[in-house]
All heavy atoms as an XYZ file, in Angstrom:
829
protein
N       0.831     -1.172     -0.002
C       0.008      0.000      0.001
C       0.887      1.239     -0.001
O       1.782      1.339      0.802
C      -0.892      0.015      1.253
C      -1.842     -1.148      1.295
S      -2.969     -1.178      2.691
C      -2.164     -0.349      3.983
N       0.630      2.144     -0.893
C       1.386      3.394     -0.941
C       0.415      4.557     -0.952
O      -0.731      4.434     -1.388
C       2.272      3.457     -2.197
O       1.441      3.370     -3.350
C       3.278      2.331     -2.208
N       0.892      5.714     -0.490
C       0.053      6.906     -0.530
C       0.380      7.700     -1.792
O       1.097      7.236     -2.667
C       0.203      7.749      0.742
C       1.657      8.155      0.998
O       2.481      7.924      0.109
O       1.930      8.705      2.073
N      -0.134      8.933     -1.897
C       0.045      9.729     -3.110
C       1.515     10.047     -3.405
O       1.922     10.201     -4.544
C      -0.748     11.053     -2.994
C      -2.238     10.872     -2.940
C      -2.725     10.565     -1.536
O      -2.061     10.943     -0.552
O      -3.758      9.909     -1.428
N       2.347     10.160     -2.360
C       3.738     10.531     -2.575
C       4.604      9.332     -2.978
O       5.762      9.496     -3.288
C       4.313     11.183     -1.295
O       4.286     10.237     -0.245
N       4.025      8.132     -2.962
C       4.778      6.955     -3.369
C       5.472      6.241     -2.224
O       6.149      5.246     -2.442
N       5.306      6.733     -1.002
C       5.928      6.054      0.142
C       4.963      5.016      0.687
O       3.769      5.089      0.473
C       6.284      7.056      1.260
O       5.089      7.709      1.688
C       7.295      8.072      0.762
N       5.493      4.063      1.389
C       4.669      2.994      1.945
C       3.808      3.542      3.070
O       4.311      4.208      3.965
C       5.542      1.865      2.452
N       2.520      3.286      2.995
C       1.594      3.749      4.022
C       1.374      2.628      5.031
O       1.408      1.465      4.683
C       0.268      4.151      3.387
N       1.195      3.017      6.274
C       0.912      2.027      7.304
C      -0.518      1.531      7.145
O      -1.399      2.267      6.700
C       1.086      2.641      8.691
C       2.519      3.027      9.060
C       2.514      3.739     10.401
C       3.397      1.800      9.119
N      -0.774      0.283      7.490
C      -2.133     -0.229      7.392
C      -3.050      0.512      8.368
O      -2.643      0.837      9.478
C      -2.002     -1.702      7.773
C      -0.632     -1.893      8.263
C       0.174     -0.699      7.916
N      -4.255      0.778      7.929
C      -5.163      1.558      8.751
C      -6.160      0.676      9.510
O      -6.454      0.947     10.642
C      -5.951      2.552      7.883
O      -6.597      1.809      6.837
C      -5.019      3.582      7.285
N      -6.676     -0.342      8.887
C      -7.668     -1.199      9.551
C      -7.025     -2.355     10.285
O      -5.874     -2.709     10.062
N      -7.798     -2.934     11.186
C      -7.308     -4.057     11.973
C      -6.977     -5.250     11.072
O      -5.957     -5.892     11.231
C      -8.343     -4.456     13.010
C      -7.944     -5.642     13.845
C      -9.044     -6.018     14.811
C      -8.630     -7.283     15.553
N      -9.711     -7.781     16.377
N      -7.835     -5.547     10.120
C      -7.618     -6.689      9.226
C      -6.405     -6.478      8.319
O      -5.686     -7.427      8.033
C      -8.865     -6.965      8.393
C     -10.047     -7.333      9.249
N     -10.096     -8.518      9.963
C     -11.197     -6.683      9.509
C     -11.231     -8.569     10.619
N     -11.927     -7.461     10.369
N      -6.190     -5.268      7.872
C      -5.030     -4.993      7.038
C      -3.742     -5.192      7.835
O      -2.757     -5.720      7.324
C      -5.086     -3.565      6.492
C      -6.207     -3.354      5.492
C      -6.262     -1.918      5.009
O      -5.183     -1.287      4.932
O      -7.350     -1.434      4.724
N      -3.722     -4.803      9.105
C      -2.533     -4.947      9.930
C      -2.258     -6.429     10.201
O      -1.114     -6.864     10.157
C      -2.715     -4.192     11.248
C      -1.455     -4.101     12.039
C      -0.431     -3.240     11.658
C      -1.268     -4.899     13.152
C       0.728     -3.158     12.391
C      -0.090     -4.838     13.882
C       0.909     -3.973     13.508
N      -3.290     -7.238     10.432
C      -3.123     -8.664     10.644
C      -2.550     -9.319      9.385
O      -1.736    -10.238      9.467
C      -4.441     -9.309     11.024
C      -4.883     -8.975     12.430
C      -6.266     -9.496     12.743
O      -6.918    -10.048     11.834
O      -6.689     -9.335     13.890
N      -2.972     -8.885      8.237
C      -2.483     -9.440      6.980
C      -0.992     -9.164      6.812
O      -0.240    -10.022      6.352
C      -3.260     -8.832      5.814
C      -3.067     -9.597      4.539
C      -3.931     -9.065      3.407
N      -5.218     -8.555      3.808
C      -5.709     -7.392      3.412
N      -5.037     -6.617      2.617
N      -6.889     -6.994      3.825
N      -0.515     -8.006      7.239
C       0.895     -7.674      7.154
C       1.694     -8.554      8.121
O       2.748     -9.067      7.765
C       1.120     -6.169      7.486
C       2.595     -5.872      7.616
C       0.484     -5.306      6.421
N       1.179     -8.790      9.312
C       1.876     -9.622     10.294
C       1.955    -11.053      9.804
O       2.995    -11.700      9.872
C       1.176     -9.551     11.664
C       1.358     -8.162     12.258
C       1.729    -10.599     12.612
C       0.589     -7.950     13.527
N       0.869    -11.591      9.271
C       0.850    -12.970      8.814
C       1.795    -13.170      7.637
O       2.397    -14.222      7.505
C      -0.591    -13.391      8.442
C      -0.625    -14.725      7.762
C      -1.455    -13.403      9.691
N       1.967    -12.179      6.795
C       2.816    -12.339      5.618
C       4.291    -12.484      5.976
O       5.067    -12.949      5.170
C       2.640    -11.159      4.660
O       3.130     -9.982      5.273
N       4.689    -12.123      7.200
C       6.082    -12.215      7.611
C       6.363    -13.441      8.472
O       7.408    -13.518      9.105
C       6.506    -10.954      8.364
C       6.442     -9.728      7.505
N       7.272     -9.542      6.440
C       5.627     -8.638      7.550
C       6.995     -8.386      5.869
N       5.990     -7.824      6.513
N       5.452    -14.395      8.498
C       5.647    -15.597      9.301
C       6.711    -16.481      8.641
O       6.795    -16.570      7.417
C       4.332    -16.356      9.418
N       7.538    -17.154      9.445
C       8.547    -18.037      8.864
C       7.887    -19.266      8.248
O       6.787    -19.644      8.647
C       9.405    -18.434     10.068
C       8.503    -18.261     11.237
C       7.583    -17.118     10.895
N       8.542    -19.895      7.275
C       7.951    -21.081      6.659
C       7.919    -22.231      7.671
O       8.737    -22.272      8.590
C       8.902    -21.396      5.500
C      10.188    -20.754      5.874
C       9.824    -19.542      6.691
N       6.991    -23.159      7.508
C       6.911    -24.254      8.474
C       8.098    -25.195      8.339
O       8.661    -25.390      7.262
C       5.605    -24.963      8.080
C       5.420    -24.637      6.646
C       5.979    -23.255      6.470
N       8.493    -25.809      9.448
C       9.604    -26.760      9.440
C       9.163    -28.076      8.841
O       9.943    -28.758      8.184
C      10.138    -26.961     10.856
N       7.915    -28.457      9.063
C       7.369    -29.704      8.534
C       5.984    -29.448      8.003
O       5.257    -28.582      8.495
C       7.298    -30.789      9.620
C       8.649    -31.218     10.116
C       9.146    -30.724     11.304
C       9.405    -32.106      9.382
C      10.390    -31.124     11.772
C      10.654    -32.502      9.823
C      11.140    -32.010     11.017
N       5.592    -30.213      6.996
C       4.285    -30.081      6.388
C       3.526    -31.382      6.639
O       3.994    -32.455      6.291
C       4.401    -29.779      4.884
C       5.188    -28.483      4.696
C       3.025    -29.689      4.248
C       5.533    -28.156      3.271
N       2.347    -31.287      7.249
C       1.578    -32.459      7.630
C       0.786    -33.023      6.457
O       0.679    -32.425      5.388
C       0.627    -32.095      8.779
C       1.315    -31.635     10.059
C       2.163    -32.701     10.696
N       1.391    -33.848     11.100
C       0.925    -34.084     12.303
N       1.165    -33.234     13.269
N       0.226    -35.166     12.554
N       0.217    -34.200      6.646
C      -0.462    -34.963      5.590
C      -1.576    -34.169      4.921
O      -1.664    -34.154      3.686
C      -1.018    -36.249      6.179
C      -1.903    -37.041      5.241
S      -1.021    -37.755      3.847
C      -0.318    -39.160      4.646
N      -2.424    -33.514      5.682
C      -3.545    -32.782      5.119
C      -3.054    -31.724      4.120
O      -3.609    -31.575      3.040
C      -4.356    -32.124      6.231
C      -5.551    -31.355      5.762
C      -6.350    -30.821      6.924
C      -5.623    -29.671      7.567
N      -6.421    -28.946      8.568
N      -1.993    -31.027      4.469
C      -1.458    -29.993      3.600
C      -0.739    -30.582      2.378
O      -0.789    -30.021      1.290
C      -0.519    -29.085      4.376
C      -1.241    -28.368      5.512
O      -2.403    -27.949      5.302
O      -0.646    -28.235      6.585
N      -0.081    -31.731      2.565
C       0.593    -32.388      1.432
C      -0.447    -32.842      0.408
O      -0.266    -32.656     -0.798
C       1.445    -33.585      1.916
C       1.920    -34.426      0.752
C       2.635    -33.086      2.712
N      -1.557    -33.405      0.877
C      -2.620    -33.834     -0.051
C      -3.199    -32.641     -0.791
O      -3.499    -32.723     -1.980
C      -3.708    -34.568      0.724
C      -3.304    -35.886      1.373
C      -4.457    -36.473      2.179
C      -2.814    -36.872      0.335
N      -3.333    -31.513     -0.092
C      -3.862    -30.309     -0.747
C      -2.877    -29.746     -1.756
O      -3.246    -29.347     -2.851
C      -4.193    -29.261      0.315
C      -4.884    -28.026     -0.227
C      -5.232    -27.052      0.883
N      -4.132    -26.768      1.788
C      -3.140    -25.911      1.522
N      -3.094    -25.287      0.373
N      -2.192    -25.681      2.409
N      -1.584    -29.748     -1.405
C      -0.560    -29.183     -2.295
C      -0.341    -30.024     -3.551
O      -0.131    -29.505     -4.634
C       0.780    -29.043     -1.562
C       0.874    -27.947     -0.527
C       2.162    -28.094      0.266
C       0.827    -26.593     -1.199
N      -0.377    -31.346     -3.391
C      -0.050    -32.232     -4.501
C      -1.259    -32.656     -5.315
O      -1.104    -33.166     -6.422
C       0.648    -33.493     -3.997
O      -0.232    -34.187     -3.114
C       1.941    -33.156     -3.295
N      -2.449    -32.492     -4.787
C      -3.696    -32.937     -5.418
C      -3.717    -34.448     -5.628
O      -4.333    -34.942     -6.556
C      -3.919    -32.226     -6.762
O      -4.023    -30.847     -6.566
N      -3.016    -35.170     -4.769
C      -3.027    -36.631     -4.804
C      -3.957    -37.128     -3.718
O      -4.140    -36.476     -2.694
C      -1.623    -37.190     -4.564
C      -0.548    -36.846     -5.588
C       0.798    -37.363     -5.119
C      -0.896    -37.444     -6.938
N      -4.521    -38.327     -3.935
C      -5.298    -38.937     -2.860
C      -4.343    -39.632     -1.893
O      -3.186    -39.890     -2.208
C      -6.296    -39.945     -3.437
O      -5.602    -41.036     -3.994
N      -4.848    -39.960     -0.727
C      -4.032    -40.605      0.297
C      -3.499    -41.972     -0.187
O      -2.306    -42.255     -0.042
C      -4.825    -40.750      1.588
C      -4.036    -41.282      2.749
C      -4.910    -41.406      3.974
N      -5.396    -40.119      4.428
C      -4.895    -39.450      5.455
N      -3.919    -39.961      6.151
N      -5.381    -38.285      5.809
N      -4.355    -42.848     -0.794
C      -3.820    -44.122     -1.281
C      -2.769    -43.957     -2.373
O      -1.769    -44.679     -2.408
C      -5.047    -44.861     -1.806
C      -6.202    -44.233     -1.144
C      -5.814    -42.806     -0.893
N      -2.987    -42.996     -3.270
C      -2.001    -42.760     -4.331
C      -0.684    -42.273     -3.747
O       0.387    -42.685     -4.180
C      -2.538    -41.720     -5.339
O      -3.764    -42.203     -5.886
C      -1.540    -41.447     -6.439
N      -0.761    -41.440     -2.741
C       0.446    -40.944     -2.083
C       1.244    -42.091     -1.482
O       2.452    -42.206     -1.689
C       0.067    -39.924     -1.004
C       1.228    -39.227     -0.314
C       1.868    -38.218     -1.246
C       0.740    -38.550      0.934
N       0.558    -43.002     -0.763
C       1.249    -44.132     -0.149
C       1.799    -45.105     -1.192
O       2.859    -45.686     -1.003
C       0.340    -44.848      0.838
C       0.220    -44.122      2.149
C      -1.010    -43.718      2.630
C       1.336    -43.832      2.911
C      -1.128    -43.051      3.840
C       1.247    -43.152      4.106
C       0.015    -42.775      4.561
O      -0.089    -42.102      5.760
N       1.081    -45.298     -2.302
C       1.610    -46.147     -3.380
C       2.872    -45.556     -3.976
O       3.833    -46.277     -4.252
C       0.558    -46.327     -4.476
C      -0.472    -47.382     -4.192
C      -1.265    -47.743     -5.431
N      -1.953    -46.606     -6.028
C      -3.213    -46.266     -5.750
N      -3.924    -46.976     -4.878
N      -3.769    -45.229     -6.323
N       2.903    -44.249     -4.156
C       4.088    -43.606     -4.710
C       5.269    -43.644     -3.733
O       6.404    -43.784     -4.141
C       3.786    -42.176     -5.121
C       2.900    -42.124     -6.342
C       2.768    -40.740     -6.855
N       1.913    -40.720     -8.030
C       1.915    -39.756     -8.899
N       2.683    -38.710     -8.742
N       1.111    -39.812     -9.949
N       4.994    -43.533     -2.443
C       6.065    -43.658     -1.441
C       6.654    -45.063     -1.506
O       7.869    -45.242     -1.492
C       5.534    -43.326     -0.036
C       5.200    -41.845      0.078
C       6.555    -43.723      1.023
C       4.462    -41.474      1.341
N       5.783    -46.094     -1.574
C       6.254    -47.480     -1.627
C       7.045    -47.754     -2.892
O       7.999    -48.539     -2.882
C       5.064    -48.428     -1.529
N       6.684    -47.110     -4.006
C       7.386    -47.314     -5.272
C       8.640    -46.449     -5.389
O       9.374    -46.574     -6.351
C       6.444    -47.008     -6.444
N       8.857    -45.542     -4.425
C      10.018    -44.668     -4.483
C       9.832    -43.470     -5.376
O      10.796    -42.839     -5.798
N       8.583    -43.130     -5.671
C       8.291    -41.998     -6.553
C       7.749    -40.785     -5.813
O       7.250    -39.841     -6.427
C       7.314    -42.451     -7.630
C       7.951    -43.478     -8.552
C       7.014    -44.013     -9.626
N       5.930    -43.136     -9.995
C       4.682    -43.537    -10.164
N       4.359    -44.785     -9.993
N       3.741    -42.681    -10.511
N       7.845    -40.804     -4.476
C       7.459    -39.670     -3.645
C       8.317    -39.729     -2.395
O       8.635    -40.831     -1.902
C       5.975    -39.743     -3.259
C       5.428    -38.449     -2.746
C       5.004    -37.456     -3.616
C       5.352    -38.211     -1.382
C       4.506    -36.261     -3.135
C       4.859    -37.028     -0.900
C       4.432    -36.044     -1.776
N       8.724    -38.595     -1.847
C       9.591    -38.631     -0.649
C       8.881    -39.253      0.542
O       7.696    -38.985      0.767
C       9.939    -37.174     -0.391
C       9.029    -36.368     -1.234
C       8.479    -37.239     -2.303
N       9.568    -40.084      1.293
C       8.941    -40.666      2.492
C       8.815    -39.617      3.591
O       9.578    -38.665      3.652
C       9.915    -41.766      2.891
C      11.221    -41.355      2.310
C      10.918    -40.578      1.064
N       7.834    -39.806      4.485
C       7.664    -38.844      5.573
C       8.718    -39.015      6.647
O       9.347    -40.051      6.773
C       6.263    -39.173      6.112
C       6.081    -40.608      5.788
C       6.798    -40.823      4.496
N       8.878    -37.973      7.437
C       9.746    -37.984      8.612
C       8.847    -38.303      9.802
O       7.827    -37.653      9.998
C      10.429    -36.616      8.817
C      11.231    -36.587     10.086
C      11.267    -36.260      7.607
N       9.197    -39.309     10.570
C       8.386    -39.673     11.735
C       8.786    -38.782     12.908
O       9.940    -38.733     13.312
C       8.572    -41.148     12.061
C       8.057    -42.021     10.959
N       6.719    -42.276     10.782
C       8.682    -42.654      9.956
C       6.548    -43.038      9.720
N       7.744    -43.285      9.200
N       7.804    -38.055     13.433
C       8.047    -37.085     14.482
C       7.869    -37.651     15.878
O       8.202    -36.999     16.845
C       7.116    -35.871     14.290
C       7.204    -35.176     12.939
C       6.143    -34.098     12.840
C       8.576    -34.613     12.724
N       7.364    -38.831     15.968
C       7.135    -39.460     17.268
C       5.687    -39.837     17.422
O       4.777    -39.137     16.959
N       5.441    -40.981     18.041
C       4.071    -41.447     18.161
C       3.502    -41.766     16.810
O       4.122    -42.479     16.008
N       2.345    -41.236     16.531
C       1.716    -41.458     15.224
C       1.899    -40.267     14.290
O       1.356    -40.257     13.182
C       0.234    -41.730     15.428
C      -0.026    -43.033     16.141
C      -1.479    -43.232     16.466
N      -2.356    -42.858     15.375
C      -3.655    -42.796     15.462
N      -4.237    -43.073     16.604
N      -4.400    -42.440     14.448
N       2.638    -39.265     14.697
C       2.796    -38.051     13.897
C       3.907    -38.207     12.865
O       5.001    -38.682     13.179
C       3.099    -36.867     14.791
N       3.615    -37.842     11.639
C       4.641    -37.802     10.605
C       4.363    -36.603      9.711
O       3.250    -36.104      9.628
C       4.695    -39.105      9.810
S       3.247    -39.410      8.812
N       5.400    -36.137      9.034
C       5.285    -34.960      8.176
C       6.421    -34.987      7.168
O       7.290    -35.849      7.211
C       5.342    -33.691      9.015
N       6.399    -34.048      6.232
C       7.427    -33.945      5.194
C       8.159    -32.624      5.354
O       7.575    -31.628      5.772
C       6.768    -33.994      3.813
C       6.325    -35.344      3.397
C       6.984    -36.200      2.584
C       5.125    -36.007      3.764
N       6.270    -37.363      2.443
C       5.124    -37.266      3.164
C       4.041    -35.679      4.574
C       4.095    -38.183      3.316
C       3.015    -36.587      4.733
C       3.043    -37.822      4.110
N       9.433    -32.613      4.969
C      10.180    -31.369      4.992
C       9.845    -30.583      3.720
O       9.598    -31.191      2.673
C      11.684    -31.620      5.053
O      12.072    -32.384      3.902
C      12.080    -32.356      6.319
N       9.829    -29.274      3.786
C       9.544    -28.480      2.590
C      10.559    -28.729      1.466
O      10.192    -28.718      0.290
C       9.616    -27.035      3.080
C       9.341    -27.117      4.541
C       9.892    -28.427      4.987
N      11.810    -29.004      1.831
C      12.844    -29.251      0.821
C      12.547    -30.518      0.028
O      12.652    -30.519     -1.210
C      14.215    -29.346      1.493
C      15.345    -29.528      0.538
C      16.666    -29.603      1.252
C      17.794    -29.845      0.277
N      19.072    -29.967      0.951
N      12.158    -31.595      0.704
C      11.879    -32.838     -0.002
C      10.647    -32.688     -0.894
O      10.611    -33.214     -2.006
C      11.707    -33.999      0.976
O      10.555    -33.812      1.773
N       9.639    -31.969     -0.418
C       8.464    -31.742     -1.261
C       8.786    -30.874     -2.465
O       8.257    -31.088     -3.553
C       7.342    -31.105     -0.439
C       6.640    -32.028      0.537
C       5.583    -31.260      1.295
C       6.038    -33.202     -0.173
N       9.664    -29.907     -2.275
C      10.034    -29.040     -3.400
C      10.764    -29.823     -4.486
O      10.578    -29.569     -5.664
C      10.885    -27.873     -2.909
C      11.128    -26.817     -3.965
C       9.819    -26.186     -4.456
O       8.978    -25.795     -3.672
N       9.668    -26.104     -5.765
N      11.592    -30.789     -4.081
C      12.250    -31.642     -5.070
C      11.244    -32.418     -5.885
O      11.394    -32.562     -7.100
C      13.214    -32.621     -4.367
C      14.461    -32.017     -3.764
C      15.225    -33.063     -2.959
C      15.353    -31.437     -4.852
N      10.192    -32.923     -5.251
C       9.146    -33.638     -5.978
C       8.345    -32.687     -6.868
O       8.016    -33.022     -7.998
C       8.217    -34.349     -5.006
C       7.174    -35.145     -5.715
C       7.301    -36.407     -6.221
C       5.854    -34.717     -6.056
N       6.147    -36.798     -6.828
C       5.232    -35.784     -6.735
C       5.135    -33.548     -5.829
C       3.925    -35.700     -7.213
C       3.844    -33.477     -6.300
C       3.253    -34.536     -6.982
N       8.039    -31.503     -6.362
C       7.255    -30.528     -7.133
C       8.017    -30.088     -8.379
O       7.426    -29.882     -9.440
C       6.878    -29.321     -6.252
C       5.831    -29.752     -5.208
C       6.361    -28.150     -7.062
C       5.565    -28.731     -4.129
N       9.342    -29.965     -8.284
C      10.137    -29.548     -9.448
C      10.091    -30.576    -10.572
O      10.133    -30.203    -11.746
C      11.599    -29.320     -9.027
C      11.731    -28.097     -8.148
O      10.859    -27.240     -8.103
N      12.830    -28.035     -7.425
N      10.016    -31.873    -10.255
C       9.989    -32.914    -11.285
C       9.195    -34.118    -10.782
O       9.755    -35.127    -10.375
C      11.419    -33.332    -11.644
C      11.467    -34.290    -12.824
O      10.483    -34.369    -13.578
O      12.490    -34.964    -12.978
N       7.847    -34.034    -10.803
C       7.051    -35.138    -10.249
C       7.169    -36.442    -11.031
O       7.111    -37.518    -10.455
C       5.624    -34.612    -10.267
C       5.624    -33.434    -11.134
C       7.026    -32.933    -11.227
N       7.348    -36.383    -12.348
C       7.459    -37.607    -13.142
C       8.831    -38.244    -13.035
O       8.958    -39.460    -13.075
C       7.149    -37.313    -14.616
C       5.730    -36.861    -14.851
C       4.722    -37.922    -14.435
O       4.931    -39.105    -14.621
N       3.629    -37.472    -13.826
N       9.864    -37.456    -12.889
C      11.214    -37.986    -12.844
C      11.768    -38.221    -11.451
O      12.898    -38.664    -11.293
N      10.968    -37.932    -10.409
C      11.458    -38.055     -9.034
C      11.635    -39.526     -8.667
O      10.774    -40.347     -8.913
C      10.504    -37.399     -8.051
C      10.983    -37.486     -6.623
C      11.845    -36.529     -6.117
C      10.614    -38.524     -5.796
C      12.318    -36.616     -4.816
C      11.071    -38.618     -4.510
C      11.915    -37.657     -4.024
O      12.382    -37.746     -2.738
N      12.781    -39.851     -8.099
C      13.047    -41.191     -7.566
C      13.811    -41.044     -6.271
O      14.756    -40.252     -6.171
C      13.882    -42.032     -8.529
C      13.231    -42.300     -9.863
C      12.060    -43.285     -9.706
N      11.476    -43.624    -10.987
C      10.395    -43.037    -11.489
N       9.837    -42.058    -10.868
N       9.901    -43.414    -12.641
N      13.410    -41.813     -5.268
C      14.152    -41.815     -4.002
C      15.276    -42.816     -4.079
O      15.232    -43.753     -4.876
C      13.249    -42.180     -2.811
O      12.690    -43.460     -3.058
C      12.162    -41.179     -2.602
N      16.281    -42.615     -3.281
C      17.350    -43.602     -3.200
C      16.951    -44.607     -2.141
O      16.910    -44.298     -0.952
C      18.683    -42.924     -2.827
O      18.484    -42.202     -1.614
C      19.124    -41.966     -3.908
N      16.629    -45.797     -2.571
C      16.185    -46.829     -1.652
C      17.373    -47.544     -1.047
O      18.312    -47.909     -1.727
C      15.290    -47.843     -2.387
C      14.011    -47.271     -2.987
C      13.306    -48.346     -3.779
C      13.103    -46.765     -1.881
N      17.328    -47.741      0.250
C      18.368    -48.476      0.962
C      17.921    -49.928      1.035
O      16.886    -50.247      1.600
C      18.584    -47.901      2.375
C      19.616    -48.711      3.127
C      18.985    -46.441      2.279
N      18.704    -50.810      0.438
C      18.356    -52.226      0.443
C      18.989    -52.865      1.662
O      20.202    -52.836      1.836
C      18.863    -52.899     -0.855
C      18.530    -54.373     -0.839
C      18.274    -52.217     -2.071
N      18.152    -53.440      2.498
C      18.659    -54.093      3.698
C      19.086    -55.514      3.344
O      18.440    -56.182      2.533
C      17.581    -54.116      4.778
C      17.235    -52.742      5.280
C      16.229    -52.785      6.404
O      16.070    -53.874      7.002
O      15.621    -51.756      6.660
N      20.160    -55.997      3.939
C      20.582    -57.353      3.639
C      19.576    -58.373      4.154
O      18.857    -58.113      5.114
C      21.910    -57.473      4.374
C      21.841    -56.453      5.451
C      21.006    -55.326      4.906
N      19.541    -59.522      3.508
C      18.643    -60.591      3.908
C      19.140    -61.162      5.242
O      20.273    -61.635      5.345
C      18.596    -61.669      2.841
C      17.512    -62.676      3.109
O      16.346    -62.252      3.102
O      17.835    -63.848      3.344
N      18.301    -61.120      6.256
C      18.757    -61.558      7.580
C      18.439    -63.018      7.847
O      18.810    -63.549      8.867
C      18.147    -60.677      8.698
C      16.621    -60.731      8.641
C      18.635    -59.265      8.602
C      15.957    -60.097      9.831
N      17.762    -63.685      6.916
C      17.445    -65.091      7.115
C      18.694    -65.922      6.921
O      19.325    -65.870      5.868
C      16.350    -65.501      6.143
C      15.704    -66.769      6.518
C      14.423    -67.015      5.785
N      14.444    -66.549      4.423
C      13.653    -67.016      3.476
N      12.816    -67.967      3.737
N      13.699    -66.534      2.263
N      19.070    -66.683      7.919
C      20.312    -67.437      7.862
C      20.112    -68.840      7.304
O      20.978    -69.383      6.644
C      20.948    -67.529      9.267
C      21.275    -66.177      9.908
C      21.796    -66.404     11.325
C      22.309    -65.452      9.075
N      18.958    -69.442      7.578
C      18.708    -70.797      7.112
C      17.588    -70.814      6.100
O      16.673    -69.986      6.163
C      18.324    -71.664      8.306
C      19.461    -71.901      9.246
C      19.021    -72.797     10.346
N      18.964    -71.956     11.537
C      18.300    -72.246     12.628
N      17.591    -73.335     12.698
N      18.326    -71.451     13.659
N      17.626    -71.740      5.154
C      16.520    -71.837      4.212
C      15.269    -72.369      4.912
O      15.350    -72.965      5.970
C      17.033    -72.831      3.165
C      18.064    -73.620      3.859
C      18.658    -72.713      4.895
N      14.152    -72.109      4.341
C      12.904    -72.599      4.906
C      12.005    -71.466      5.328
O      12.204    -70.303      4.967
N      11.014    -71.821      6.065
C      10.025    -70.876      6.494
C      10.613    -69.900      7.526
O      11.302    -70.313      8.441
C       8.875    -71.649      7.130
C       7.658    -70.841      7.299
C       6.525    -71.753      7.689
N       5.921    -71.155      8.851
C       5.279    -71.788      9.782
N       5.156    -73.080      9.730
N       4.756    -71.152     10.794
N      10.346    -68.591      7.378
C      10.892    -67.639      8.355
C      10.223    -67.804      9.720
O       9.073    -68.207      9.815
C      10.571    -66.283      7.747
C       9.470    -66.523      6.801
C       9.593    -67.946      6.326
N      10.955    -67.506     10.761
C      10.425    -67.596     12.103
C       9.514    -66.417     12.411
O       9.646    -65.351     11.807
C      11.565    -67.614     13.111
C      12.433    -68.810     12.969
C      13.473    -68.803     14.027
N      14.304    -69.986     13.886
C      15.132    -70.401     14.814
N      15.258    -69.726     15.931
N      15.841    -71.461     14.628
N       8.637    -66.595     13.360
C       7.718    -65.503     13.750
C       8.469    -64.383     14.446
O       8.201    -63.221     14.246
C       6.656    -66.021     14.688
C       5.558    -66.791     14.005
C       4.494    -67.138     15.030
C       3.327    -67.797     14.375
N       2.286    -68.125     15.348
N       9.432    -64.713     15.306
C      10.090    -63.702     16.108
C      11.538    -63.563     15.780
O      12.284    -64.295     15.502
C       9.921    -64.000     17.599
C       8.474    -64.100     17.979
C       7.909    -65.314     18.256
C       7.675    -62.963     18.063
C       6.573    -65.422     18.593
C       6.344    -63.064     18.401
C       5.797    -64.289     18.665
O       4.475    -64.391     19.000
């Protein structure tokens, strides 16, 4: 907002001042599931299928049942959604003997 002289004018109304304060908020450290679904326009099952296939960044587990994504990892996917691939870590086979695996 500027006045006639071209200088920045202070907000006059309460709502205008709140809008200025909100615009200077820092970006979030983590983005939760609801917001990821809104940003990507993917459904929840499609999102989980792409995570399993390595075509979407996996979430960061925050503790308990909470998980979220970092803005940086989501930005990498947004820049190239078709070409995005995660680097999968292959765990070695821990079965020592042939046959049916044990329960525990």
